[in-house]
Each structure stands twice: as structure tokens, then as C-alpha cells.
Backbone of each chain as ProteinMPNN parsed JSONL, in Angstrom:
{"seq_chain_A": "MTFDVLVEVRLKQGVADPPGATLERALPALGFGGVSGVRVGKAIRMSVDATDQAEAEALVAAMCDRLLANPVIEETVINVAEAVAAQ", "coords_chain_A": {"N_chain_A": [[58.377, 177.106, 198.141], [60.343, 174.666, 199.817], [61.406, 174.741, 203.374], [63.497, 173.339, 205.55], [63.677, 172.99, 208.631], [64.842, 173.77, 212.051], [64.361, 173.917, 215.298], [66.012, 174.957, 218.35], [64.994, 174.315, 221.693], [65.654, 175.909, 224.603], [65.869, 175.622, 228.223], [66.109, 178.965, 229.957], [68.494, 180.568, 231.536], [69.72, 179.802, 234.316], [67.163, 179.086, 235.542], [65.897, 175.669, 236.647], [67.094, 172.507, 236.062], [66.731, 169.584, 235.902], [67.238, 167.012, 234.476], [69.24, 167.465, 233.022], [70.909, 168.078, 235.439], [71.207, 165.262, 236.579], [72.011, 163.575, 234.582], [74.698, 165.283, 234.481], [75.822, 164.406, 236.669], [75.673, 161.517, 236.545], [77.856, 161.22, 234.444], [80.785, 161.343, 235.27], [80.595, 158.923, 236.716], [80.878, 157.061, 235.135], [83.291, 157.671, 233.959], [83.565, 159.957, 232.433], [85.353, 162.587, 232.661], [85.787, 165.97, 233.275], [83.446, 167.268, 232.359], [80.472, 169.874, 232.064], [78.37, 172.207, 232.772], [76.16, 170.488, 231.712], [72.891, 170.76, 230.101], [69.531, 170.104, 229.043], [67.672, 170.266, 226.474], [64.747, 170.791, 224.09], [64.732, 169.362, 220.237], [63.565, 170.38, 217.834], [62.809, 169.545, 214.746], [61.028, 170.074, 211.037], [59.495, 170.28, 208.451], [58.743, 173.125, 206.05], [56.666, 175.425, 204.465], [57.21, 178.024, 202.686], [57.215, 181.413, 200.598], [60.164, 182.491, 200.581], [63.361, 182.472, 202.753], [63.355, 184.185, 204.891], [60.738, 185.085, 205.18], [60.158, 182.221, 206.035], [61.544, 182.204, 208.439], [60.292, 183.787, 210.244], [57.773, 182.644, 210.373], [58.018, 180.594, 211.601], [58.983, 181.336, 213.846], [56.777, 182.888, 214.901], [55.472, 180.853, 215.758], [56.832, 179.199, 217.385], [56.835, 181.354, 219.664], [53.888, 180.725, 219.857], [53.298, 178.43, 220.416], [55.403, 176.087, 220.3], [57.268, 176.649, 222.285], [57.781, 177.763, 226.187], [57.448, 181.553, 226.552], [58.537, 182.525, 229.16], [60.139, 180.656, 230.609], [61.899, 179.46, 228.681], [64.509, 179.87, 226.026], [64.535, 180.101, 222.393], [66.581, 178.811, 219.58], [66.614, 179.712, 216.133], [66.986, 177.495, 213.511], [66.956, 177.55, 209.541], [66.958, 176.056, 206.682], [67.217, 176.027, 203.115], [65.529, 173.244, 201.384], [66.755, 170.649, 200.669], [66.34, 168.881, 197.005], [65.044, 166.561, 196.697], [62.589, 166.096, 198.814]], "CA_chain_A": [[59.548, 176.596, 198.528], [60.205, 174.114, 201.085], [62.539, 174.221, 204.293], [63.88, 172.471, 206.757], [63.711, 173.737, 209.608], [65.155, 173.303, 213.294], [64.546, 174.758, 216.385], [66.028, 174.17, 219.581], [63.888, 175.556, 222.635], [66.213, 175.447, 225.81], [65.55, 176.487, 229.435], [66.446, 180.289, 230.411], [69.844, 180.555, 232.48], [69.481, 180.211, 235.864], [66.058, 177.801, 235.203], [66.301, 174.503, 236.886], [67.407, 171.237, 234.84], [67.042, 168.32, 236.637], [67.548, 166.009, 233.587], [70.65, 167.678, 233.141], [71.786, 167.933, 236.408], [71.188, 163.609, 236.591], [73.101, 163.392, 233.155], [76.222, 165.876, 234.699], [76.357, 163.421, 238.041], [76.12, 160.481, 236.087], [79.079, 160.922, 233.471], [81.896, 161.394, 236.021], [80.82, 157.531, 237.397], [81.047, 156.067, 233.455], [84.613, 157.345, 233.378], [83.658, 160.644, 231.524], [85.198, 163.544, 233.554], [85.601, 166.708, 232.694], [82.355, 167.644, 231.44], [80.09, 170.513, 233.209], [76.781, 172.683, 232.474], [75.023, 170.351, 230.57], [71.547, 171.198, 229.461], [68.751, 169.06, 228.305], [66.305, 171.225, 225.874], [63.984, 169.824, 223.006], [65.435, 169.86, 219.51], [62.169, 170.472, 217.084], [62.451, 169.171, 213.159], [60.131, 170.03, 210.751], [59.367, 171.173, 206.881], [57.726, 174.708, 206.258], [56.573, 175.845, 203.216], [57.104, 179.555, 202.561], [57.916, 181.734, 199.632], [61.472, 182.858, 201.005], [63.635, 182.277, 203.958], [62.527, 185.599, 205.394], [58.859, 184.254, 205.713], [59.636, 181.188, 206.543], [62.164, 182.296, 209.704], [59.063, 184.427, 210.8], [56.381, 181.988, 210.759], [58.758, 179.592, 212.898], [59.414, 182.916, 214.91], [55.74, 183.271, 215.441], [55.239, 179.275, 215.888], [57.771, 179.674, 219.121], [55.986, 182.596, 220.493], [52.518, 180.941, 220.458], [52.891, 176.961, 220.828], [56.48, 175.68, 220.873], [57.868, 177.284, 223.741], [56.874, 178.655, 227.055], [58.728, 182.175, 226.688], [58.919, 183.027, 230.407], [61.254, 180.165, 231.307], [62.654, 178.89, 227.172], [64.276, 180.427, 224.57], [64.669, 179.678, 221.51], [67.142, 178.972, 218.556], [66.125, 178.721, 215.026], [67.593, 177.485, 211.999], [66.139, 177.455, 208.41], [67.715, 176.023, 205.439], [66.571, 175.466, 201.758], [65.262, 171.682, 201.711], [67.172, 169.525, 199.571], [65.23, 168.606, 195.914], [64.101, 165.292, 196.839], [61.82, 166.388, 199.997]], "C_chain_A": [[59.337, 175.821, 199.949], [61.682, 174.39, 201.837], [62.658, 173.591, 205.312], [64.362, 173.463, 207.721], [64.164, 172.809, 211.223], [65.477, 174.145, 214.492], [64.973, 174.283, 217.723], [65.906, 175.23, 220.763], [64.992, 174.937, 224.069], [65.799, 176.255, 226.806], [66.242, 177.58, 229.375], [67.656, 180.09, 231.331], [69.443, 180.713, 233.743], [67.557, 179.218, 236.097], [66.478, 176.463, 235.306], [65.956, 173.347, 236.124], [67.472, 170.088, 235.659], [67.636, 166.976, 236.121], [69.065, 166.641, 233.229], [71.62, 167.858, 234.011], [72.033, 166.439, 236.933], [72.396, 163.226, 235.347], [74.82, 163.727, 233.808], [76.707, 164.816, 236.143], [76.404, 162.226, 237.573], [77.255, 159.899, 235.147], [79.911, 160.887, 233.885], [81.848, 159.496, 236.344], [81.021, 156.622, 236.388], [82.574, 156.545, 233.302], [84.613, 158.718, 232.562], [83.646, 162.396, 232.502], [85.171, 164.595, 232.723], [84.58, 167.648, 231.726], [81.435, 168.663, 233.067], [78.434, 171.419, 232.452], [76.053, 171.927, 230.997], [73.679, 170.601, 231.271], [70.746, 170.217, 228.807], [67.44, 170.444, 227.723], [65.693, 170.077, 224.766], [65.079, 170.636, 221.434], [64.019, 169.343, 218.23], [62.681, 170.264, 215.27], [61.276, 169.542, 212.538], [60.525, 170.917, 209.041], [58.241, 172.513, 206.993], [57.895, 174.915, 205.168], [56.164, 177.679, 203.319], [57.396, 180.327, 200.894], [59.346, 182.635, 200.063], [61.727, 182.579, 202.162], [63.308, 183.209, 204.979], [61.297, 184.892, 206.381], [58.974, 183.093, 206.655], [60.472, 181.228, 208.135], [60.836, 182.991, 210.518], [58.05, 183.771, 211.192], [56.718, 180.868, 211.664], [58.724, 180.516, 214.495], [57.792, 182.713, 215.78], [54.971, 182.019, 216.309], [55.894, 179.062, 217.36], [56.542, 180.16, 219.865], [54.297, 181.553, 221.111], [52.379, 179.331, 220.863], [54.05, 175.916, 221.68], [57.34, 175.49, 222.157], [57.352, 178.194, 224.492], [58.382, 179.62, 227.493], [58.624, 183.169, 228.298], [60.132, 181.45, 231.301], [61.888, 179.569, 229.947], [63.156, 180.173, 226.707], [64.82, 179.525, 223.441], [65.362, 179.796, 220.15], [66.059, 178.656, 217.097], [67.11, 178.698, 213.755], [66.706, 177.266, 210.802], [67.189, 177.4, 207.046], [66.594, 175.739, 204.326], [66.573, 173.962, 201.439], [66.0, 171.641, 200.467], [66.273, 169.098, 198.212], [64.017, 167.759, 196.48], [62.84, 165.206, 197.692], [60.871, 167.843, 199.272]], "O_chain_A": [[58.569, 176.104, 200.868], [62.778, 174.327, 201.28], [61.667, 173.313, 205.986], [65.151, 174.404, 207.635], [63.915, 171.63, 211.477], [66.47, 174.844, 214.691], [64.408, 173.319, 218.241], [66.368, 176.364, 220.892], [65.047, 173.759, 224.42], [65.402, 177.399, 226.586], [67.238, 177.424, 228.668], [67.519, 179.049, 231.973], [68.866, 181.709, 234.178], [67.19, 178.902, 237.229], [67.211, 175.946, 234.464], [64.854, 173.138, 235.618], [68.588, 169.758, 236.062], [68.239, 166.119, 236.766], [69.998, 165.838, 233.271], [72.825, 167.855, 233.76], [72.991, 166.285, 237.69], [73.47, 162.641, 235.49], [75.797, 162.98, 233.752], [77.879, 164.609, 236.46], [77.269, 161.558, 238.14], [77.58, 158.72, 235.004], [80.639, 160.266, 233.111], [82.873, 158.825, 236.228], [81.319, 155.458, 236.652], [83.227, 155.859, 232.516], [85.639, 158.841, 231.894], [82.703, 163.098, 232.865], [84.692, 164.485, 231.594], [84.81, 168.405, 230.783], [81.53, 168.484, 234.282], [77.659, 170.89, 231.656], [75.653, 172.353, 229.914], [73.398, 170.645, 232.469], [71.295, 169.476, 227.992], [66.688, 171.189, 228.353], [66.037, 168.903, 224.629], [65.746, 171.669, 221.373], [63.692, 168.197, 217.922], [62.872, 171.35, 214.722], [60.284, 169.443, 213.261], [61.377, 171.727, 208.677], [57.296, 172.74, 207.749], [58.985, 174.735, 204.625], [55.223, 178.295, 203.819], [57.833, 179.561, 200.035], [59.283, 183.759, 199.565], [60.779, 182.371, 202.92], [62.937, 182.727, 206.05], [61.08, 184.469, 207.517], [58.302, 182.884, 207.665], [60.124, 180.407, 208.983], [60.529, 182.427, 211.569], [57.393, 184.098, 212.181], [55.893, 180.286, 212.367], [58.512, 180.291, 215.686], [57.679, 182.456, 216.978], [54.154, 182.149, 217.221], [55.214, 178.751, 218.337], [55.621, 179.58, 220.44], [53.762, 181.596, 222.218], [51.434, 178.979, 221.57], [53.994, 175.314, 222.753], [57.853, 174.541, 222.75], [56.696, 179.161, 224.104], [59.442, 179.342, 228.053], [58.653, 184.399, 228.332], [60.688, 181.501, 232.398], [62.817, 178.888, 230.381], [62.599, 181.263, 226.841], [65.412, 178.455, 223.585], [64.964, 180.711, 219.429], [65.157, 177.83, 216.959], [67.762, 179.595, 213.221], [65.617, 176.756, 211.063], [67.907, 178.272, 206.558], [65.442, 175.351, 204.524], [67.67, 173.447, 201.227], [65.9, 172.383, 199.49], [65.115, 168.956, 198.607], [62.817, 167.959, 196.663], [62.016, 164.34, 197.397], [60.047, 168.446, 199.958]]}, "seq_chain_B": "MTFDVLVEVRLKQGVADPPGATLERALPALGFGGVSGVRVGKAIRMSVDATDQAEAEALVAAMCDRLLANPVIEETVINVAEAVAAQ", "coords_chain_B": {"N_chain_B": [[91.512, 172.548, 227.026], [88.654, 173.846, 226.906], [85.26, 172.978, 224.999], [82.272, 174.172, 223.553], [79.936, 171.902, 223.379], [77.227, 170.958, 221.433], [74.576, 168.416, 221.517], [72.626, 166.864, 219.294], [69.616, 164.747, 220.101], [67.996, 162.424, 218.22], [64.602, 160.639, 217.218], [64.845, 157.625, 215.574], [63.927, 157.429, 211.862], [60.588, 156.007, 210.921], [59.939, 155.229, 213.715], [57.84, 155.804, 215.992], [56.249, 159.008, 216.818], [54.624, 160.333, 219.372], [54.585, 163.16, 220.437], [55.681, 164.476, 218.262], [53.547, 164.402, 216.651], [51.673, 165.586, 217.601], [52.352, 167.983, 217.98], [52.095, 168.834, 215.238], [49.348, 168.435, 214.375], [48.121, 170.215, 215.69], [48.937, 172.75, 215.11], [48.251, 173.771, 212.276], [45.279, 174.57, 213.279], [45.981, 176.818, 214.976], [46.665, 178.59, 212.571], [48.559, 177.896, 211.316], [49.848, 176.878, 208.104], [50.737, 174.318, 206.544], [52.74, 172.918, 207.084], [55.044, 169.9, 207.904], [56.214, 166.638, 208.696], [56.951, 167.139, 211.446], [59.087, 166.277, 214.281], [60.208, 165.668, 217.269], [62.988, 165.761, 219.489], [65.879, 165.517, 221.446], [68.322, 168.28, 222.409], [71.289, 168.87, 223.598], [73.193, 170.272, 225.707], [76.308, 170.887, 226.46], [79.66, 171.535, 228.106], [83.094, 170.41, 227.581], [85.718, 169.206, 228.215], [88.997, 169.332, 226.647], [91.964, 168.104, 224.738], [91.852, 168.136, 222.473], [89.906, 169.246, 219.435], [89.302, 166.74, 218.078], [89.424, 165.038, 220.314], [87.363, 165.98, 221.681], [85.399, 165.424, 220.121], [85.736, 162.445, 219.749], [84.847, 161.919, 222.579], [82.547, 162.989, 222.955], [81.002, 161.255, 221.864], [81.267, 158.854, 222.591], [80.017, 159.374, 225.102], [77.359, 159.562, 224.159], [77.085, 156.725, 223.383], [76.741, 155.453, 225.49], [75.605, 156.77, 227.419], [74.007, 159.036, 226.289], [72.001, 158.405, 224.581], [69.635, 156.071, 223.1], [70.666, 153.619, 221.228], [69.222, 151.975, 219.639], [66.654, 153.052, 219.198], [67.311, 155.817, 218.324], [69.099, 158.478, 216.745], [72.234, 160.338, 216.85], [73.776, 163.897, 215.935], [76.686, 165.226, 216.423], [77.692, 168.438, 217.556], [80.402, 170.059, 217.711], [82.121, 172.852, 218.71], [85.023, 175.576, 219.719], [85.094, 176.586, 222.875], [84.515, 180.266, 223.756], [86.251, 182.652, 225.114], [85.544, 183.096, 228.112], [84.501, 181.872, 228.886]], "CA_chain_B": [[90.712, 173.507, 226.296], [87.196, 173.733, 226.93], [84.746, 172.946, 224.008], [81.008, 174.001, 223.751], [79.094, 170.734, 222.575], [75.377, 170.54, 221.336], [73.991, 167.104, 220.726], [71.001, 166.332, 218.598], [69.226, 163.146, 220.183], [66.51, 162.199, 217.529], [64.044, 159.302, 216.852], [65.117, 157.332, 213.696], [62.639, 157.416, 210.622], [59.45, 155.365, 211.632], [59.818, 155.284, 215.015], [56.903, 156.762, 216.67], [56.706, 160.583, 217.624], [53.492, 161.033, 219.767], [54.81, 164.788, 220.435], [55.381, 165.76, 217.166], [52.325, 164.391, 215.683], [50.549, 166.351, 218.449], [52.444, 169.362, 217.2], [51.706, 168.723, 213.583], [48.005, 168.594, 214.482], [47.801, 171.655, 216.542], [49.96, 173.944, 214.29], [47.008, 174.193, 211.641], [44.744, 174.841, 214.414], [46.715, 178.052, 214.977], [46.673, 179.243, 211.231], [50.208, 177.973, 210.693], [49.236, 176.102, 207.627], [52.185, 174.709, 204.958], [53.751, 172.665, 207.607], [54.73, 168.668, 207.827], [57.286, 166.146, 209.005], [56.949, 167.827, 212.656], [59.465, 165.697, 215.18], [60.484, 166.413, 218.309], [63.917, 165.369, 219.855], [66.394, 165.599, 222.813], [69.152, 169.042, 222.385], [71.671, 168.572, 224.944], [74.517, 171.362, 225.641], [77.516, 170.717, 227.792], [81.086, 172.357, 228.383], [83.604, 169.191, 227.579], [87.226, 169.59, 228.575], [89.868, 168.026, 226.093], [93.458, 168.768, 224.396], [91.918, 168.801, 220.821], [88.668, 169.224, 218.978], [88.483, 165.534, 217.565], [89.365, 164.001, 221.348], [86.16, 166.054, 221.949], [84.213, 164.647, 219.472], [85.185, 161.158, 220.058], [84.204, 161.637, 223.778], [80.844, 162.72, 223.282], [80.404, 160.139, 220.859], [81.122, 157.798, 223.446], [78.797, 159.119, 225.878], [76.405, 159.18, 223.144], [76.836, 155.377, 223.337], [77.171, 154.431, 226.697], [74.529, 157.297, 228.08], [73.008, 160.037, 225.921], [71.017, 158.331, 223.033], [69.307, 154.597, 222.72], [71.206, 153.47, 220.004], [68.034, 151.362, 218.99], [65.455, 153.721, 218.16], [67.621, 157.164, 218.419], [70.657, 158.482, 216.177], [72.741, 161.659, 217.499], [73.946, 164.45, 215.528], [77.1, 165.78, 217.362], [77.899, 169.871, 217.163], [81.535, 170.303, 218.65], [83.106, 173.914, 218.901], [85.664, 175.655, 220.903], [84.057, 177.453, 223.767], [85.23, 181.584, 223.606], [87.114, 182.691, 226.578], [84.939, 183.928, 229.201], [83.474, 180.224, 229.471]], "C_chain_B": [[89.673, 172.72, 226.617], [86.865, 173.847, 225.318], [83.088, 173.016, 224.395], [80.531, 172.666, 222.617], [77.453, 170.993, 222.757], [75.103, 169.159, 220.528], [72.431, 167.489, 220.847], [70.692, 165.054, 219.378], [67.872, 162.654, 219.411], [66.141, 160.954, 217.047], [64.308, 159.197, 214.885], [63.624, 157.191, 213.156], [62.054, 155.997, 211.088], [59.382, 154.745, 212.605], [58.776, 156.401, 215.695], [56.974, 158.273, 217.244], [55.411, 161.076, 217.918], [53.462, 162.887, 220.247], [54.724, 165.746, 219.733], [54.413, 165.806, 216.175], [51.436, 165.268, 216.272], [50.784, 167.561, 217.873], [51.789, 169.431, 215.902], [50.397, 168.791, 213.528], [47.443, 169.904, 214.447], [47.935, 172.947, 215.833], [48.428, 174.272, 213.423], [45.997, 175.076, 212.247], [44.817, 176.278, 214.496], [47.256, 178.534, 214.149], [47.971, 179.145, 210.772], [50.443, 176.188, 209.542], [50.573, 175.372, 206.798], [53.429, 173.611, 206.118], [53.58, 170.823, 208.076], [56.187, 168.073, 208.455], [57.628, 166.547, 210.315], [57.895, 166.315, 213.911], [60.314, 166.051, 215.939], [61.809, 165.229, 219.23], [64.661, 165.836, 221.366], [67.959, 166.971, 222.128], [70.012, 168.994, 223.676], [73.019, 168.991, 224.831], [75.575, 171.155, 226.825], [78.769, 171.249, 227.593], [82.127, 171.153, 228.559], [85.292, 169.937, 227.338], [88.075, 168.586, 227.661], [90.936, 168.989, 225.561], [93.024, 169.109, 222.915], [90.519, 168.328, 220.104], [88.212, 167.593, 218.512], [88.449, 164.864, 219.286], [88.264, 164.65, 221.772], [85.297, 165.249, 221.182], [84.104, 162.868, 219.857], [84.785, 161.382, 221.501], [83.028, 161.746, 224.128], [80.355, 161.957, 222.48], [79.859, 159.062, 221.288], [80.128, 157.371, 224.586], [77.692, 158.968, 225.05], [75.931, 157.673, 223.23], [76.355, 155.103, 224.653], [75.704, 155.392, 227.611], [73.432, 158.296, 227.609], [71.429, 160.202, 224.965], [70.62, 156.552, 223.626], [69.659, 154.126, 221.386], [69.649, 152.438, 218.805], [66.937, 152.043, 218.494], [66.095, 155.834, 217.972], [68.631, 157.327, 217.664], [70.891, 160.058, 216.803], [73.488, 162.343, 216.698], [74.979, 165.466, 216.744], [78.002, 167.558, 216.792], [79.048, 169.978, 218.224], [82.294, 171.849, 218.563], [83.988, 174.343, 220.159], [85.079, 176.729, 221.803], [84.957, 179.256, 223.796], [85.602, 181.742, 224.775], [87.074, 182.898, 228.017], [85.054, 181.995, 229.722], [84.847, 179.553, 230.222]], "O_chain_B": [[89.583, 171.493, 226.662], [87.577, 174.415, 224.49], [82.574, 172.265, 225.225], [80.753, 172.571, 221.41], [76.738, 171.153, 223.746], [75.324, 168.89, 219.347], [71.602, 167.961, 221.624], [71.58, 164.204, 219.313], [66.807, 162.531, 220.016], [66.955, 160.183, 216.537], [64.177, 159.835, 213.84], [62.568, 156.947, 213.739], [62.737, 155.066, 211.514], [58.8, 153.661, 212.589], [58.989, 157.605, 215.838], [57.797, 158.574, 218.109], [54.881, 161.944, 217.224], [52.47, 163.611, 220.33], [54.294, 166.896, 219.821], [54.246, 166.609, 215.256], [50.491, 165.729, 215.631], [49.901, 168.236, 217.342], [50.883, 170.24, 215.705], [50.036, 169.292, 212.463], [46.695, 170.503, 213.674], [47.228, 173.948, 215.943], [47.575, 174.98, 213.959], [45.832, 176.218, 211.818], [43.861, 176.969, 214.143], [48.342, 179.049, 214.413], [48.523, 179.966, 210.039], [50.863, 175.068, 209.836], [51.445, 176.171, 206.456], [54.65, 173.585, 205.959], [52.511, 170.351, 208.464], [57.139, 168.82, 208.682], [58.821, 166.323, 210.521], [57.149, 165.409, 214.284], [61.25, 166.738, 215.529], [61.515, 164.071, 219.529], [64.035, 166.418, 222.252], [68.676, 166.422, 221.291], [69.446, 169.076, 224.766], [73.882, 168.428, 224.157], [75.36, 171.349, 228.022], [78.872, 171.46, 226.385], [82.152, 170.745, 229.72], [85.759, 170.802, 226.598], [87.993, 167.363, 227.766], [90.969, 170.205, 225.75], [93.532, 169.998, 222.231], [90.106, 167.174, 220.211], [87.039, 167.223, 218.56], [87.454, 164.19, 219.553], [87.744, 163.869, 222.568], [84.52, 164.44, 221.689], [83.112, 162.189, 220.118], [83.906, 160.526, 221.601], [82.403, 161.165, 225.015], [79.131, 161.961, 222.349], [78.847, 158.433, 220.98], [79.643, 156.311, 224.98], [76.976, 158.018, 225.368], [74.747, 157.342, 223.175], [75.372, 154.364, 224.721], [74.916, 154.77, 228.323], [72.342, 158.473, 228.154], [70.534, 161.012, 224.725], [71.314, 155.972, 224.461], [68.862, 154.286, 220.462], [69.398, 152.429, 217.599], [66.327, 151.688, 217.485], [65.408, 156.788, 217.608], [69.377, 156.348, 217.69], [69.978, 160.807, 217.151], [74.352, 161.547, 216.332], [74.5, 166.184, 217.622], [78.74, 167.673, 215.813], [78.788, 169.991, 219.428], [83.452, 171.653, 218.192], [83.9, 173.829, 221.275], [84.598, 177.742, 221.294], [86.184, 179.193, 223.868], [85.262, 180.891, 225.596], [87.971, 182.907, 228.859], [85.554, 181.317, 230.619], [84.771, 178.459, 230.783]]}, "name": "protein", "num_of_chains": 2, "seq": "MTFDVLVEVRLKQGVADPPGATLERALPALGFGGVSGVRVGKAIRMSVDATDQAEAEALVAAMCDRLLANPVIEETVINVAEAVAAQMTFDVLVEVRLKQGVADPPGATLERALPALGFGGVSGVRVGKAIRMSVDATDQAEAEALVAAMCDRLLANPVIEETVINVAEAVAAQ"}
């Protein structure tokens, strides 16, 4: 079975995020007030073959540990959903 | 009211994605087979003040058009949720 995966890789709290800070300064200048806490992370999408959802989640968690994220400064949120037929 | 926002900014289909291609080549070498269609985008989180969810979504859509994404090569997915009390 094929699963559609979305991994959000984001900086841990307290880790400096210059792109986020730049957006946060730029938004009010464009007329967007009331925005705070802007943080920029990565959104990694992929298709994974696995026998069930639990196996897919375990595979992706292992990928995060080994390649997709730096566990010293980043944390990950994993979303796994069964792929719709055509894919 | 404050809303927690997650904007996924991803490259449109057909736009070259070298970071995604690099991950896709590296994963089998680490023992992760059965992975395809790896695409790397941005996950932007922020807190937005608005009177209701519809206003928050409209605000964020305008931010995407003006600053967060390049509509020529990128598309966005916007998630807005009411912030939990403490924030």
C-alpha cells in the first residue's frame, strides 16, 4: 500500500530563526498587523510503500532521525495518510 | 481572538526541486526503499489576531500573495485553528 506523507521539520523553541524574524518585520510594513511568532520550517512530502499505517509512520520516523532533521535543533511532526487510488 | 496558522508553501508540479531529488537519491542508500515523489517546501507558522476564522484565513491568503509565496512557481495550503488559551 502507498501512503502520502507530510513531514513538518521545525526549529525547536529558542533556536534563532532569521527567516522568520525577517518575515515578522516585513509583514507590518505591508499592512499586516497583529502577526507574531513567525517561524519558518520545512514541509517535506513523499509517497512511501508500507504494509500498514503503523509501519509507514515508523519508517518515516526513522528517516527523520537519520536524514530529514537535525535532532539537536529541530523537531518533526509526521502526518501519514493512505494515498488515494490513482497514485 | 488569536489564531494559530500553518502555511505550507510548496513548489508547483513540474517545477524542479533539487533538495527533494537529493533526498530521494539519499534515502535508498540509507536502507529506506519504496520512497518516491519527495518534494521539499516551506512550513510557515505564525499567530494572527483576527475577529473570526474567516477573517484570519483571508488575511493569511493576502500575506501569501504579497510576501510568503511566489505564485509563479509555488502554491500554498493554509491551515487556521483557534489558539488554545495560554497563548
